[in-house]
N, C-alpha and C positions, 0 to 999 in steps of 0.2 A: 441570702445565705445566713439568715439569722440562726442563733443557737450555737455557733462555734466561731472561734477566732482563727484568722489566717493571716499570712503575709503574702503579698503578691509582688511579682516582678513584672516589669512592663513588657518585655519582649520574649515571647515564646516559652514562658514558664509560669505556672501558678502552683503555689504550695500552700497546703493547709496542714497545720500541726495539731489542731484540737477538734477534730471532727468526731461526730457521734455515729459512726457506721457500725452497727451491731448486726448479728446474725438475723436473717429474715427481712432485712431492710434492702431497699433498692436505691441506687444512685442513678439519676437521670442526667445525661449530658447532651447539650446541643452545641453545635459550633460550625465553623467554616474551615475547611482544610485550605491552607495556603496554596495559591496557584503553582508555586515552585517547590512544594513540599516533597521530600523524599521519604519521610517517616513522621510519625508522632507516637507518643506513649502516654498511657494512663497507668500510674503506679499507686497501689494501695498497700498499706502495711502499718507497722508500728513506728517506723522512722525511715529515713533515707537509705540505710543499709540493710533493713529488714523488711522486705517486700513480700506480701502474701500473693499479690498479683501484679505482674508487669505485662501489660497488654500493648503490643507494639506492631501496628501495620507498617510494613516496609514496602514501599512502592516499587523500588528498583528490583526487588526479589520476587514481587507479586505474592507475598506471603504475610500471614499474621503470626507473629511469634508471641507466645505466652511463656512466662517463666516466674520463678520466685528467687528471692535472694535472702541468704541467711548469714548475718555477720559480715556483710559486704561480699560474700562469695555467691556467684550465680549457681543455680542448680540445673537440672536437665530441662532443655527447651522442649516445648510442645509447639509444633508448627502446623498451621491450618492453611490450606491453599484456597480457601473460599474468600477471595479478596473482592469485596464489593465497594471498597473505598477508592477514590481517585482524587488527585489534586483539583482544587477549585470547587468541590462539592460541599453543600451544606449537609450536615449529618445530625441524626438523633440516635443515641444508643443508651442502653440501660445495662447496669451491672448489678445483679442480684447476689447478695452474700448469704450463702447457705452454710450449714454446719460442715458439710463435706466437700463443697465445691462453690466456685463462682460461675454464674451463668451470664454471659455477655450477649445480649441480643443486638444484632447488627441492624443497620438501616433497612436491609431487605428482608428482615425477619429471621435469617439464619442465626443459630445460636452456637457460640463457642463456649465449651465447658472446660474449666481448669480446676484441678483439685486444690482444696484448702490444705496444703501440705503441712503447714505449721500448726494446724488445728486452732487457728485464731478464733476468738469469740468477739473481739472488738478491734476495730481498725481506726486509730486516730489520725493517720497520715494519708494525705493524697497529694500527688504531684502530677500535673498534666503539662507536658512539654513537647517541643518539636514544632512541626509545621501545622499547628491548629490554633485557632482563636475561639475560645469558648464564648458563647452568648448566653448560656443558661446552665446552671449547676444546682441540682435539687436532690435532697434526701427524702425518701418516703419510707 
C-alpha cells in the first residue's frame, strides 16, 4: 500500500485518509467475507461524512445498495438485486473511478454503475468495514 498513509483498526474496519484515487484509476480489492457476515461496505469520498460511493451488499435483504453522502446526509439509494456475494466466500472486485460514474466489477463479472454525483476528481478517503477481511488492496 505504498504511496499513501492510512490508519487501520483491528476488527472489521480499515480506513485510509490520504489515498491517491483520481479519475481514470482503479481500486482492486481482494478479501474473504466472514462466515457470519450480514453486510459489508466500501466507502470512497473526501472524508467520513462526504462519500462519493457507498457500496453495501446486504445479505439479509439479498441486495447491493449504493449511495452517496453529502455533509453527513444520505442521498437517494440505488438498489441492485444482482447479489453474487455470500458469507464465507473469497472475493475479488474492482472499482473504476470515471468522471461521470463509478464502475464496480463484481466477482462474477457483473458490473454495478453508480453516478459520481458530487463530480469529484480526487478521492483521498477509503473505509472498508463490516463482515469482510481484506487480503489485498491495490490502486492502479
